[in-house]
C-alpha positions as a printed Julia matrix, in Angstrom:
125×3 Matrix{Float64}:
 201.21  -20.27  144.95
 199.61  -22.57  147.81
 202.28  -24.95  149.66
 202.45  -28.45  149.45
 201.21  -27.86  153.38
 198.58  -25.75  152.36
 196.85  -27.68  149.95
 196.89  -30.58  152.07
 195.6   -28.7   154.82
 193.05  -27.65  151.99
 192.27  -31.32  151.63
 191.76  -31.85  155.78
 189.15  -29.0   155.32
 187.55  -29.9   151.91
 186.9   -34.25  153.86
 185.63  -31.89  157.1
 183.37  -30.01  155.43
 181.79  -32.51  153.35
 181.49  -35.61  156.06
 179.69  -32.55  157.79
 176.77  -33.42  155.13
 176.35  -28.94  154.73
 175.33  -28.57  150.83
 176.2   -25.18  151.18
 179.18  -25.24  153.38
 180.86  -27.49  151.12
 179.84  -25.21  147.67
 181.9   -22.51  149.7
 184.51  -24.28  149.74
 184.56  -23.21  145.21
 185.48  -20.16  143.62
 182.17  -18.25  142.41
 182.99  -20.16  139.19
 183.2   -23.3   140.6
 183.3   -26.98  138.41
 182.76  -29.62  140.19
 182.08  -33.39  138.02
 181.02  -36.75  140.12
 182.07  -38.36  138.37
 183.81  -36.37  136.05
 182.43  -38.23  133.11
 178.66  -37.01  134.17
 177.96  -33.21  133.6
 180.1   -30.38  135.65
 178.03  -28.96  138.05
 179.42  -24.56  137.45
 178.77  -22.63  140.17
 178.38  -22.62  143.77
 174.07  -22.9   143.71
 174.6   -25.9   141.1
 177.49  -28.04  143.4
 175.07  -26.86  146.41
 172.5   -28.8   144.61
 174.37  -31.58  143.73
 175.63  -32.51  147.48
 172.02  -31.17  148.65
 170.56  -35.08  146.76
 173.63  -36.22  147.64
 172.98  -35.93  151.54
 169.12  -36.51  150.85
 169.65  -40.07  148.97
 172.08  -41.33  152.43
 171.1   -41.51  155.91
 175.46  -41.35  156.5
 177.96  -40.99  154.73
 181.58  -40.83  156.12
 184.52  -39.64  153.13
 187.84  -40.37  153.8
 191.3   -39.52  152.05
 193.31  -42.15  151.35
 196.39  -40.34  150.19
 197.38  -36.9   148.98
 199.32  -36.13  146.15
 200.29  -32.58  145.66
 201.46  -30.89  142.32
 200.66  -27.25  142.7
 198.44  -26.2   142.09
 196.26  -29.33  142.01
 195.64  -32.73  144.26
 194.88  -36.06  143.15
 193.39  -37.87  146.07
 192.67  -41.13  146.61
 189.4   -41.25  148.09
 186.63  -44.03  149.77
 182.94  -43.0   150.79
 180.69  -45.05  152.8
 177.33  -43.98  152.15
 174.48  -45.65  154.11
 170.94  -45.76  152.94
 167.76  -48.05  154.4
 170.95  -50.12  156.06
 172.57  -50.7   153.06
 175.86  -49.33  153.29
 177.62  -48.48  149.5
 181.09  -47.89  148.79
 182.81  -46.24  146.21
 186.78  -46.05  146.21
 188.47  -43.61  143.35
 190.22  -40.66  142.53
 189.45  -36.91  142.9
 191.26  -34.62  140.96
 191.14  -31.04  142.79
 192.66  -27.37  141.71
 193.16  -24.59  143.7
 193.14  -21.0   142.95
 195.68  -18.86  145.32
 193.5   -18.34  148.27
 193.02  -21.71  148.83
 190.01  -22.09  146.97
 188.4   -24.86  145.07
 188.32  -23.64  141.55
 187.7   -26.86  140.29
 187.07  -31.13  141.24
 186.59  -34.17  139.08
 185.91  -37.4   141.04
 187.03  -40.44  138.92
 185.5   -43.78  139.51
 182.87  -46.02  138.07
 181.03  -49.08  138.54
 183.93  -51.45  139.08
 184.52  -49.12  142.23
 181.75  -49.44  143.56
 180.71  -52.38  146.03
 177.6   -53.14  147.88
 177.48  -54.74  151.32
């Protein structure tokens, strides 16, 4: 089982990879059959190709983004992350604040991540 420090390092790596905006590099952080739902109420993306497609669409829909892990809470093998992402599209900034819940395998790959946020967590400037 991963230690709390290993889980925190996994989150640091996830944040860096998400901010690099490479959909396939993000998908590679997941197990082959990994599950990703953003938001959690939407149909899940299952498997690396589906996860990469989700992030490819997200990259294509924004000019830039900054994903920030504000607080990390570990309870092996899971992590709850308070996050903030600021996306810029055509000069407009949208900010989403929410929580992501991760489940990691013993090698540090992500088995699943579900993002919890709704319209009340979104602001546009």
